[in-house]
C-alpha positions as a Markdown table, in Angstrom:
| # | Residue | x | y | z |
|---|---|---|---|---|
| 1 | Met | 0.1 | -0.2 | 0.1 |
| 2 | Ala | 1.9 | 3.3 | -1.0 |
| 3 | Ile | 2.4 | 5.6 | 1.8 |
| 4 | Gln | 0.7 | 9.0 | 1.3 |
| 5 | Asn | 3.6 | 11.9 | 2.5 |
| 6 | Pro | 2.7 | 15.5 | 1.5 |
| 7 | Phe | 5.8 | 16.9 | 1.0 |
| 8 | Tyr | 5.1 | 15.6 | -2.9 |
| 9 | Ser | 1.5 | 17.0 | -2.6 |
| 10 | Pro | 1.0 | 19.4 | -5.5 |
| 11 | Glu | -0.1 | 21.7 | -2.7 |
| 12 | Ala | 3.8 | 21.9 | -1.9 |
| 13 | Gln | 5.6 | 21.2 | -4.8 |
| 14 | Gly | 3.3 | 23.3 | -7.5 |
| 15 | Pro | 0.6 | 21.5 | -10.0 |
| 16 | Tyr | 2.2 | 18.9 | -12.1 |
| 17 | Glu | 0.2 | 15.8 | -14.2 |
| 18 | Met | 1.2 | 12.0 | -14.4 |
| 19 | Ile | 2.2 | 10.8 | -17.5 |
| 20 | Ser | 2.2 | 6.8 | -18.0 |
| 21 | Ile | 4.6 | 5.7 | -20.8 |
| 22 | Gly | 3.8 | 1.5 | -20.7 |
| 23 | Arg | 6.5 | -0.5 | -19.5 |
| 24 | Phe | 9.6 | 0.2 | -19.5 |
| 25 | Glu | 12.5 | -2.1 | -18.6 |
| 26 | Leu | 15.9 | -1.0 | -16.5 |
| 27 | Glu | 18.8 | -1.2 | -18.0 |
| 28 | Glu | 20.1 | -3.2 | -14.5 |
| 29 | Gly | 17.5 | -5.8 | -15.2 |
| 30 | Gly | 14.5 | -4.5 | -13.1 |
| 31 | Val | 11.0 | -3.7 | -14.4 |
| 32 | Leu | 8.5 | -1.1 | -13.8 |
| 33 | Ala | 5.3 | -2.8 | -15.5 |
| 34 | Asp | 3.8 | 0.5 | -16.3 |
| 35 | Leu | 5.8 | 3.8 | -15.4 |
| 36 | His | 4.1 | 7.2 | -14.7 |
| 37 | Leu | 6.3 | 10.5 | -14.8 |
| 38 | Ala | 5.0 | 13.4 | -12.8 |
| 39 | Val | 5.7 | 16.4 | -15.8 |
| 40 | Ala | 4.9 | 20.0 | -15.2 |
| 41 | Thr | 5.0 | 22.4 | -18.3 |
| 42 | Tyr | 4.4 | 26.0 | -18.9 |
| 43 | Gly | 4.1 | 28.0 | -22.2 |
| 44 | Glu | 3.3 | 26.2 | -25.3 |
| 45 | Leu | 4.6 | 23.8 | -27.7 |
| 46 | Asn | 4.7 | 26.2 | -31.0 |
| 47 | Ala | 3.2 | 24.8 | -34.5 |
| 48 | Glu | 6.9 | 24.0 | -35.5 |
| 49 | Lys | 7.5 | 21.2 | -32.6 |
| 50 | Ser | 11.1 | 24.1 | -32.2 |
| 51 | Asn | 10.8 | 25.7 | -29.3 |
| 52 | Ala | 10.6 | 22.9 | -26.5 |
| 53 | Ile | 13.1 | 23.5 | -23.3 |
| 54 | Leu | 13.7 | 19.9 | -20.8 |
| 55 | Ile | 14.4 | 20.3 | -17.7 |
| 56 | Pro | 15.2 | 17.4 | -15.6 |
| 57 | Thr | 15.1 | 17.4 | -12.1 |
| 58 | Trp | 18.2 | 16.8 | -9.4 |
| 59 | Phe | 18.5 | 14.9 | -6.4 |
| 60 | Ser | 15.6 | 14.9 | -4.1 |
| 61 | Gly | 13.8 | 18.3 | -6.1 |
| 62 | Thr | 11.0 | 18.7 | -8.0 |
| 63 | His | 10.5 | 20.4 | -10.7 |
| 64 | Ala | 8.9 | 23.1 | -7.5 |
| 65 | Thr | 12.6 | 25.0 | -7.8 |
| 66 | Trp | 12.7 | 25.8 | -11.4 |
| 67 | Trp | 8.6 | 27.3 | -11.5 |
| 68 | Gln | 9.7 | 29.1 | -8.1 |
| 69 | Met | 13.5 | 30.2 | -8.7 |
| 70 | Tyr | 14.7 | 29.5 | -13.3 |
| 71 | Leu | 11.2 | 30.0 | -14.9 |
| 72 | Gly | 9.2 | 33.6 | -15.2 |
| 73 | Glu | 8.4 | 36.5 | -17.5 |
| 74 | Gly | 11.3 | 38.3 | -19.1 |
| 75 | Arg | 13.8 | 35.7 | -17.7 |
| 76 | Ala | 15.6 | 33.4 | -20.1 |
| 77 | Leu | 13.2 | 30.5 | -18.9 |
| 78 | Asp | 10.1 | 32.6 | -20.3 |
| 79 | Pro | 7.6 | 30.5 | -20.5 |
| 80 | Ala | 5.4 | 33.0 | -23.3 |
| 81 | Lys | 8.7 | 31.7 | -25.7 |
| 82 | Tyr | 9.6 | 28.6 | -24.9 |
| 83 | Phe | 7.4 | 25.2 | -24.1 |
| 84 | Ile | 9.0 | 23.9 | -21.1 |
| 85 | Val | 8.9 | 21.0 | -19.5 |
| 86 | Val | 10.1 | 19.6 | -16.4 |
| 87 | Val | 10.0 | 15.7 | -15.8 |
| 88 | Asn | 10.3 | 14.8 | -12.1 |
| 89 | Gln | 13.1 | 11.5 | -12.2 |
| 90 | Ile | 12.1 | 8.5 | -11.9 |
| 91 | Gly | 12.3 | 7.7 | -8.1 |
| 92 | Asn | 12.0 | 11.0 | -7.0 |
| 93 | Gly | 8.8 | 11.3 | -5.2 |
| 94 | Leu | 6.6 | 12.4 | -7.6 |
| 95 | Ser | 6.7 | 9.8 | -10.7 |
| 96 | Thr | 6.9 | 6.2 | -9.7 |
| 97 | Ser | 8.8 | 6.0 | -6.1 |
| 98 | Pro | 9.3 | 3.3 | -3.5 |
| 99 | His | 6.7 | 4.7 | -1.7 |
| 100 | Asn | 3.9 | 5.0 | -4.2 |
| 101 | Thr | 4.2 | 3.1 | -5.8 |
| 102 | Asp | 0.7 | 0.5 | -6.0 |
| 103 | Asp | 2.8 | -2.3 | -6.9 |
| 104 | Pro | 3.9 | -4.6 | -4.8 |
| 105 | Ser | 6.9 | -6.1 | -6.3 |
| 106 | Ile | 8.7 | -3.3 | -6.2 |
| 107 | Ala | 7.4 | -1.5 | -3.5 |
| 108 | Met | 9.3 | 0.2 | -0.7 |
| 109 | Ser | 13.1 | -2.1 | -0.3 |
| 110 | Lys | 11.9 | -4.1 | -3.6 |
| 111 | Phe | 11.8 | -0.8 | -6.4 |
| 112 | Pro | 14.7 | -1.6 | -8.8 |
| 113 | Asn | 18.3 | 0.1 | -9.1 |
| 114 | Val | 17.8 | 2.7 | -11.9 |
| 115 | Arg | 20.6 | 4.4 | -14.0 |
| 116 | Ile | 20.3 | 8.3 | -15.1 |
| 117 | Gly | 20.2 | 6.3 | -18.4 |
| 118 | Asp | 17.0 | 5.3 | -17.7 |
| 119 | Asp | 15.7 | 8.4 | -17.1 |
| 120 | Val | 17.1 | 10.1 | -20.8 |
| 121 | Arg | 15.0 | 7.3 | -22.4 |
| 122 | Ala | 12.1 | 7.6 | -20.6 |
| 123 | Gln | 12.1 | 10.9 | -21.2 |
| 124 | Glu | 12.6 | 10.6 | -25.1 |
| 125 | Ile | 10.0 | 7.9 | -25.0 |
| 126 | Leu | 7.1 | 10.5 | -23.3 |
| 127 | Leu | 8.3 | 13.9 | -25.3 |
| 128 | Arg | 8.0 | 12.0 | -28.7 |
| 129 | Glu | 4.6 | 10.0 | -27.6 |
| 130 | His | 3.1 | 12.1 | -25.9 |
| 131 | Phe | 4.0 | 15.9 | -26.7 |
| 132 | Gly | 5.5 | 14.5 | -30.7 |
| 133 | Ile | 8.7 | 16.1 | -29.4 |
| 134 | Glu | 12.2 | 15.5 | -32.0 |
| 135 | Arg | 14.4 | 18.0 | -31.0 |
| 136 | Leu | 15.3 | 20.7 | -28.0 |
| 137 | Ala | 15.7 | 23.9 | -28.2 |
| 138 | Leu | 17.5 | 23.3 | -25.3 |
| 139 | Val | 18.4 | 21.0 | -22.2 |
| 140 | Val | 19.3 | 22.4 | -19.0 |
| 141 | Gly | 19.5 | 20.8 | -15.4 |
| 142 | Gly | 22.0 | 21.3 | -12.5 |
| 143 | Ser | 23.5 | 19.0 | -9.4 |
| 144 | Met | 21.7 | 15.4 | -11.3 |
| 145 | Gly | 19.3 | 17.8 | -13.6 |
| 146 | Ala | 22.7 | 17.7 | -15.2 |
| 147 | Gln | 23.8 | 14.4 | -14.8 |
| 148 | Gln | 20.5 | 13.6 | -17.5 |
| 149 | Thr | 22.0 | 16.9 | -20.1 |
| 150 | Trp | 25.1 | 15.1 | -20.6 |
| 151 | Glu | 23.4 | 12.0 | -20.7 |
| 152 | Trp | 21.2 | 13.5 | -23.4 |
| 153 | Ala | 24.0 | 15.8 | -25.2 |
| 154 | Val | 25.5 | 12.0 | -26.1 |
| 155 | Arg | 22.6 | 9.3 | -26.1 |
| 156 | Phe | 20.8 | 11.6 | -28.5 |
| 157 | Pro | 22.5 | 13.8 | -30.2 |
| 158 | Asp | 20.5 | 14.6 | -32.9 |
| 159 | Lys | 18.0 | 15.3 | -30.6 |
| 160 | Val | 20.1 | 18.4 | -28.7 |
| 161 | Leu | 20.4 | 21.2 | -31.0 |
| 162 | Arg | 21.7 | 23.0 | -27.3 |
| 163 | Ala | 23.0 | 21.8 | -23.6 |
| 164 | Ala | 23.4 | 23.3 | -20.2 |
| 165 | Pro | 25.0 | 21.0 | -17.3 |
| 166 | Ile | 24.6 | 23.5 | -14.1 |
| 167 | Ala | 26.9 | 22.5 | -11.0 |
| 168 | Gly | 26.9 | 18.3 | -12.7 |
| 169 | Thr | 29.2 | 15.9 | -14.8 |
| 170 | Ala | 29.6 | 13.9 | -17.3 |
| 171 | Gln | 30.9 | 10.9 | -15.4 |
| 172 | Asn | 30.8 | 10.9 | -11.5 |
| 173 | Thr | 34.4 | 10.5 | -9.6 |
| 174 | Pro | 35.6 | 8.4 | -7.1 |
| 175 | His | 35.7 | 11.5 | -4.3 |
| 176 | Asp | 32.0 | 12.3 | -4.8 |
| 177 | Phe | 31.1 | 8.6 | -4.7 |
| 178 | Leu | 32.1 | 8.5 | -1.4 |
| 179 | Phe | 30.4 | 11.3 | -0.7 |
| 180 | Thr | 27.2 | 9.9 | -1.6 |
| 181 | Arg | 27.3 | 6.8 | -0.3 |
| 182 | Thr | 28.3 | 8.8 | 3.7 |
| 183 | Leu | 25.0 | 10.6 | 2.8 |
| 184 | Leu | 23.1 | 7.4 | 1.8 |
| 185 | Asp | 24.6 | 5.6 | 5.3 |
| 186 | Ala | 23.1 | 8.3 | 7.4 |
| 187 | Ile | 19.7 | 6.6 | 6.2 |
| 188 | Thr | 20.1 | 3.7 | 6.3 |
| 189 | Ser | 22.0 | 3.6 | 10.3 |
| 190 | Asp | 18.4 | 4.7 | 11.2 |
| 191 | Pro | 17.0 | 1.5 | 13.0 |
| 192 | Gly | 13.8 | 3.3 | 12.3 |
| 193 | Phe | 15.0 | 2.5 | 8.5 |
| 194 | Asn | 13.7 | -1.2 | 8.9 |
| 195 | Gly | 15.5 | -2.2 | 6.1 |
| 196 | Gly | 13.5 | -0.1 | 4.0 |
| 197 | Glu | 9.9 | -1.4 | 5.1 |
| 198 | Tyr | 9.2 | 1.1 | 7.3 |
| 199 | Ala | 5.5 | 2.6 | 8.0 |
| 200 | Ala | 6.2 | 6.6 | 7.3 |
| 201 | Asn | 9.0 | 8.7 | 6.8 |
| 202 | Thr | 8.6 | 10.3 | 10.2 |
| 203 | Asp | 10.3 | 6.5 | 11.5 |
| 204 | Val | 13.3 | 7.7 | 10.0 |
| 205 | Arg | 13.8 | 11.6 | 11.3 |
| 206 | Asp | 16.8 | 11.2 | 12.4 |
| 207 | Gly | 18.6 | 9.3 | 9.8 |
| 208 | Leu | 16.7 | 12.5 | 7.4 |
| 209 | Ala | 18.7 | 14.5 | 9.9 |
| 210 | Arg | 22.1 | 13.2 | 9.7 |
| 211 | His | 21.4 | 13.7 | 5.9 |
| 212 | Ala | 20.7 | 16.5 | 6.2 |
| 213 | Asp | 23.9 | 17.3 | 8.5 |
| 214 | Ile | 26.4 | 16.0 | 6.0 |
| 215 | Trp | 24.3 | 18.7 | 3.0 |
| 216 | Ala | 25.1 | 21.6 | 5.8 |
| 217 | Val | 29.2 | 20.6 | 6.1 |
| 218 | Met | 29.6 | 19.6 | 2.2 |
| 219 | Gly | 26.4 | 21.7 | 0.3 |
| 220 | Leu | 27.1 | 24.5 | 1.4 |
| 221 | Thr | 30.8 | 26.1 | 2.2 |
| 222 | Thr | 32.7 | 27.4 | 4.9 |
| 223 | Glu | 31.7 | 31.4 | 3.5 |
| 224 | Phe | 27.9 | 30.6 | 3.7 |
| 225 | Trp | 27.9 | 30.3 | 7.7 |
| 226 | Lys | 30.6 | 32.4 | 8.7 |
| 227 | Thr | 29.4 | 35.1 | 7.0 |
| 228 | Glu | 26.0 | 34.8 | 8.8 |
| 229 | Phe | 24.7 | 34.4 | 4.8 |
| 230 | Trp | 21.8 | 31.6 | 5.9 |
| 231 | Arg | 20.7 | 35.4 | 7.8 |
| 232 | Gly | 19.1 | 36.4 | 5.4 |
| 233 | Ile | 17.3 | 32.9 | 3.9 |
| 234 | Pro | 13.5 | 33.8 | 4.3 |
| 235 | Pro | 12.6 | 30.8 | 7.1 |
| 236 | Leu | 9.9 | 28.2 | 5.9 |
| 237 | Val | 7.1 | 29.0 | 8.1 |
| 238 | Glu | 6.1 | 32.5 | 8.8 |
| 239 | Gly | 7.3 | 33.0 | 12.3 |
| 240 | Gln | 9.4 | 30.2 | 13.2 |
| 241 | Gly | 12.7 | 31.5 | 12.1 |
| 242 | Trp | 16.6 | 31.5 | 13.4 |
| 243 | Asp | 18.5 | 33.6 | 15.1 |
| 244 | Asn | 22.1 | 31.0 | 15.2 |
| 245 | Phe | 23.7 | 28.9 | 12.9 |
| 246 | Glu | 22.3 | 26.2 | 14.5 |
| 247 | Glu | 19.0 | 27.2 | 14.6 |
| 248 | Phe | 19.4 | 27.5 | 10.9 |
| 249 | Gln | 20.2 | 23.9 | 10.3 |
| 250 | Glu | 18.0 | 22.7 | 12.3 |
| 251 | Arg | 14.9 | 24.8 | 11.2 |
| 252 | Phe | 15.8 | 24.8 | 7.9 |
| 253 | Leu | 17.9 | 21.9 | 5.6 |
| 254 | Gln | 16.9 | 19.4 | 8.7 |
| 255 | Val | 13.1 | 20.6 | 7.8 |
| 256 | Val | 13.7 | 19.9 | 4.5 |
| 257 | Phe | 15.0 | 16.8 | 3.7 |
| 258 | Gly | 12.9 | 15.7 | 7.1 |
| 259 | Ala | 10.3 | 15.7 | 5.2 |
| 260 | Met | 11.1 | 13.2 | 2.1 |
| 261 | Asp | 11.1 | 9.7 | 1.6 |
| 262 | Pro | 13.9 | 7.9 | 2.7 |
| 263 | Asn | 13.6 | 5.5 | 0.1 |
| 264 | Ser | 13.2 | 7.8 | -3.0 |
| 265 | Leu | 16.2 | 9.4 | -1.4 |
| 266 | Leu | 18.6 | 6.2 | -2.1 |
| 267 | Val | 17.1 | 5.7 | -5.4 |
| 268 | Gln | 18.3 | 9.0 | -6.6 |
| 269 | Gly | 21.6 | 8.2 | -4.7 |
| 270 | Trp | 22.1 | 5.1 | -5.9 |
| 271 | Lys | 22.3 | 6.2 | -9.7 |
| 272 | Trp | 23.9 | 9.4 | -9.0 |
| 273 | Gln | 27.3 | 7.7 | -8.0 |
| 274 | Arg | 27.4 | 6.1 | -11.1 |
| 275 | Gly | 26.1 | 8.7 | -13.5 |
| 276 | Asp | 28.4 | 7.7 | -16.8 |
| 277 | Val | 28.1 | 8.8 | -19.8 |
| 278 | Ala | 31.2 | 6.6 | -20.9 |
| 279 | Arg | 28.4 | 3.8 | -20.6 |
| 280 | Asn | 27.1 | 4.1 | -24.2 |
| 281 | Ala | 30.7 | 4.0 | -25.3 |
| 282 | Gly | 32.4 | 1.2 | -24.3 |
| 283 | Gly | 33.9 | 2.8 | -21.0 |
| 284 | Asp | 35.5 | 5.6 | -23.4 |
| 285 | Leu | 35.0 | 9.2 | -21.9 |
| 286 | Ala | 36.2 | 10.7 | -24.6 |
| 287 | Ala | 34.5 | 8.8 | -27.1 |
| 288 | Ala | 31.5 | 9.4 | -25.6 |
| 289 | Leu | 31.5 | 13.2 | -25.0 |
| 290 | Gly | 33.0 | 13.1 | -28.7 |
| 291 | Arg | 28.9 | 12.5 | -29.7 |
| 292 | Val | 27.9 | 15.8 | -28.3 |
| 293 | Thr | 27.1 | 18.2 | -31.3 |
| 294 | Ala | 24.6 | 20.4 | -29.0 |
| 295 | Lys | 26.0 | 23.6 | -28.4 |
| 296 | Met | 26.7 | 23.1 | -24.6 |
| 297 | Phe | 27.8 | 26.0 | -21.9 |
| 298 | Val | 29.0 | 23.4 | -19.3 |
| 299 | Met | 28.3 | 25.3 | -16.1 |
| 300 | Pro | 30.0 | 24.4 | -12.4 |
| 301 | Ile | 29.4 | 26.5 | -9.6 |
| 302 | Asp | 32.3 | 28.0 | -8.9 |
| 303 | Ser | 32.4 | 26.8 | -4.3 |
| 304 | Asp | 30.6 | 23.4 | -4.8 |
| 305 | Met | 32.9 | 20.6 | -3.5 |
| 306 | Phe | 30.2 | 17.7 | -4.6 |
| 307 | Phe | 30.8 | 18.8 | -8.8 |
| 308 | Pro | 34.0 | 21.3 | -8.3 |
| 309 | Pro | 34.8 | 23.7 | -11.3 |
| 310 | Arg | 38.1 | 21.3 | -12.0 |
| 311 | Asp | 36.6 | 17.9 | -12.8 |
| 312 | Cys | 33.7 | 20.0 | -14.9 |
| 313 | Gln | 36.3 | 22.0 | -16.6 |
| 314 | Glu | 37.9 | 18.6 | -17.8 |
| 315 | Gln | 35.3 | 16.9 | -19.1 |
| 316 | Gln | 34.1 | 19.4 | -21.0 |
| 317 | Glu | 37.5 | 20.0 | -22.7 |
| 318 | Leu | 36.8 | 16.6 | -24.4 |
| 319 | Thr | 33.5 | 18.0 | -25.5 |
| 320 | Pro | 33.7 | 20.0 | -29.3 |
| 321 | Gly | 31.0 | 22.9 | -28.9 |
| 322 | Ser | 31.0 | 23.2 | -25.9 |
| 323 | Glu | 32.6 | 26.3 | -23.4 |
| 324 | Phe | 33.5 | 26.6 | -20.1 |
| 325 | Arg | 31.1 | 29.2 | -18.0 |
| 326 | Pro | 31.4 | 28.7 | -14.5 |
| 327 | Val | 28.8 | 30.5 | -11.9 |
| 328 | His | 29.5 | 32.1 | -9.0 |
| 329 | Ser | 27.7 | 31.3 | -5.0 |
| 330 | Ile | 28.5 | 31.8 | -1.6 |
| 331 | Ala | 26.5 | 28.6 | -0.9 |
| 332 | Gly | 28.4 | 26.3 | -3.0 |
| 333 | His | 26.2 | 23.2 | -4.7 |
| 334 | Leu | 23.2 | 24.6 | -3.1 |
| 335 | Gly | 23.5 | 27.8 | -4.6 |
| 336 | Leu | 21.3 | 25.8 | -6.6 |
| 337 | Phe | 18.2 | 27.4 | -4.6 |
| 338 | Gly | 18.9 | 30.4 | -6.1 |
| 339 | Phe | 19.5 | 32.2 | -2.2 |
| 340 | Glu | 21.5 | 34.9 | -4.0 |
| 341 | Gln | 19.7 | 37.0 | -7.4 |
| 342 | Ser | 23.5 | 37.7 | -8.2 |
| 343 | Tyr | 23.7 | 33.8 | -9.2 |
| 344 | Leu | 20.5 | 33.7 | -10.9 |
| 345 | Asp | 21.4 | 36.6 | -13.3 |
| 346 | Glu | 24.1 | 34.8 | -14.3 |
| 347 | Val | 22.8 | 31.4 | -15.0 |
| 348 | Asp | 19.7 | 33.7 | -16.6 |
| 349 | Gly | 22.4 | 36.0 | -18.5 |
| 350 | His | 24.7 | 32.4 | -19.6 |
| 351 | Leu | 21.3 | 30.7 | -20.8 |
| 352 | Arg | 19.8 | 34.1 | -22.8 |
| 353 | Glu | 23.3 | 33.8 | -25.0 |
| 354 | Leu | 23.1 | 30.2 | -25.2 |
| 355 | Leu | 19.4 | 30.4 | -27.0 |
| 356 | Ala | 20.3 | 33.1 | -28.7 |
| 357 | Thr | 23.6 | 31.1 | -30.5 |
| 358 | Ser | 22.4 | 30.0 | -34.0 |
| 359 | Val | 22.8 | 26.2 | -34.0 |
């Protein structure tokens, strides 16, 4: 029986549509008998179907942050000009996931392993069969959404005109793999996790809090904390702000991650660890990236400890038609949440230039 979690409701995340793409076979051998993707669209598809932009979601995230922080009239991602499709990744709590499926063969701890390539193949089916979209003006995503952006550019080069991976690599590094393992171990070490067969996400409260604490250390930066940048971040609940950094951690990151489903985070974390476009070319990263024909801006966050600029630049230099366009944030990887207007302006500027580039 599916577990009800208000965090994954339209009231919390904004409207979305559940679209079935039917039986879906996974790269690791599992099967989703009826894969449903949670899809949010903004704007109108033109008659030529040439104005479509795809946005895949990041770890723990949904379409919410995109419509809240990155989309809008006059912005680079302007629904008045483009048909913007945000697809929630498999297992993220909205699309078919361990806690929301009615299929007992894949529920909870039985949910099969999913790869970045599975998400991209599912998105291609969705766009082609449901919307009739064969080519994308742009694919853009952050973090795990960037991993999917890289995969799109390599796997379907004829379908991607432009690509902008923000704060994410084409091939994950051993260092990042180990980072992610600590995040997942924090969850599974909680006795309430019960081998993935908990009755509610609140049973794993302590594990989710430890998970959030690791994000506070590695997802944010020392400058974020020592400058007290957090004081300017609006509280999640009116009247429940914070007077010191420990209160911010308890009332912001621990609250955000504490609302999520543990198994969902594990599914996403497993595929994050194994993101690797080289799988499309027999393990040869240079050969895989050599397939890219899209005009690409590679956009790491300068202070990111998960996907540092050096890792992104090494891969950008192997990618034809690409440019290295780092963006700046005091918040490190979690700068993706758009805490700073200056960061959002930089992203807008790069995306506006990319979209104006003839291809």
